[in-house]
C-alpha positions, -999 to +999 in steps of 0.1 A: +520+752+229+492+729+217+458+738+232+440+709+248+402+705+254+380+688+280+344+681+270+319+673+297+287+655+295+263+672+320+238+647+333+255+624+358+288+642+354+283+679+365+248+675+379+234+645+398+203+644+376+194+607+379+163+612+401+150+643+383+152+626+350+136+593+362+108+612+379+101+633+348+100+601+326+076+585+350+053+616+348+053+614+310+047+577+309+019+579+335+002+606+315+001+582+285-012+554+306+020+533+306+048+527+330+085+536+329+104+513+352+138+520+366+152+491+345+138+507+314+151+541+325+187+528+329+188+518+292+182+554+281+214+571+293+231+592+266+202+591+241+180+620+232+145+622+246+129+618+211+149+586+205+138+572+238+101+580+231+103+563+197+120+533+212+096+526+241+063+537+224+069+526+188+038+504+190+015+534+196+021+548+162+032+582+177+035+609+151+065+633+149+043+661+162+033+640+192+068+630+199+079+666+199+050+675+223+058+647+247+095+656+245+088+693+255+065+682+283+091+657+297+119+682+296+098+709+312+090+686+341+127+677+344+137+714+347+110+720+373+121+690+394+158+699+390+154+734+403+136+723+435+170+714+449+198+718+424+221+687+427+256+698+417+281+670+416+306+669+444+339+683+431+325+698+399+333+735+407+368+727+419+376+706+388+364+733+364+386+758+382+416+736+382+413+728+345+407+764+335+437+776+355+458+749+339+450+763+304+425+737+292+396+749+270+363+735+284+332+725+265+299+708+271+288+678+250+252+670+260+223+650+245+199+672+263+180+702+248+196+736+250+170+748+276+182+721+300+219+730+295+211+767+299+193+761+333+222+740+345+248+765+335+229+792+353+231+772+386+264+754+382+293+772+400+321+782+377+301+774+345+316+806+332+347+787+323+329+768+295+339+782+261+314+762+240+284+739+243+268+713+221+233+701+228+206+680+210+197+711+189+232+710+173+233+673+162+213+648+142+226+617+160+225+609+197+252+590+215+269+565+210+274+583+177+304+606+181+287+637+165+281+656+197+317+655+208+331+662+173+308+693+171+320+704+205+356+700+196+350+720+164+334+748+184+364+748+207+387+749+176+407+719+189+414+686+170+396+656+185+429+638+193+437+667+216+405+665+236+393+644+265+357+635+274+342+631+308+312+608+308+290+586+330+272+563+305+284+535+282+268+552+252+288+584+260+320+565+265+315+548+232+308+582+215+340+597+230+361+568+218+345+569+184+354+606+182+390+597+187+392+612+222+405+600+255+377+593+279+373+594+317+342+577+330+326+584+364+306+557+382+273+564+398+249+562+369+260+527+361+285+503+376+322+503+370+322+472+348+299+488+323+324+517+318+355+495+311+359+509+276+370+542+291+407+551+295+401+557+332+372+550+355+368+571+386+343+572+415+345+609+420+354+641+401+379+648+428+401+620+414+405+640+381+434+665+379+450+685+351+480+661+353+458+631+348+440+647+318+474+657+302+486+621+307+455+605+291+454+628+261+491+622+255+487+584+258+457+583+236 
C-alpha cells in the first residue's frame, strides 16, 4: 500500500502565533528606531526572518552580521512571548491523532528557525507523531519556493505527489503547489479569497479528516 504524507506549516496552522510574531517584530523595529505596522507584518507570512529584515530595512545598509543578530533577537523575543500562554490551534491535537491512526506519515515544513520549531513541538500535544521536520536551517530559499516542502517529503521518504500540505499563507500555498502537492489552506491569518489557489480552504482544522486528505491527494 502506498504511504501518504501530510506536511504541516506550524505558525498559523498548529499554533496561533499571529500576535506573538507581530509583537516580536514590533520590538525589533522599535529597537532600531523604526515602525513595523500590522499592514507591513501581514506581507511577511511564509518568509524567513532574514528575508523580511533585508526587505524592510534594505535602505539601512544592514550587514549580514547585523541581520543575523537582529534575527536572533527577534526570534528569542518570539519564543518568550509564545511561552507566556501557549496558543495551540483548536483541533490540532485531534487532527494529528486521526491522521497518525489512519497511517499517514506526518512532517513539519516551517520557515522558522529550528529553535522555534523545537519549542512548539515540546508544548504541542501529540507532536510525537511527527516523523520529520524541515526548518529555515535546512533550506536556502523561503516560501513561495517549494524547497521546504520538497525537503520535508524527502525526509519522510515519500514522493511529493503523495503528500498534502496544510498552510495558512498565500506564499505557503504557492510553495505547496509548486512542490506538486495537494494543499489545504486554513483561514485566520489571511482571508479566504487570498487562499483560493489551494485545493481546499477551511475555517478550522476540525474540518480536515483522513478521508478528505486521501481524496485530495488522489485527485491532485
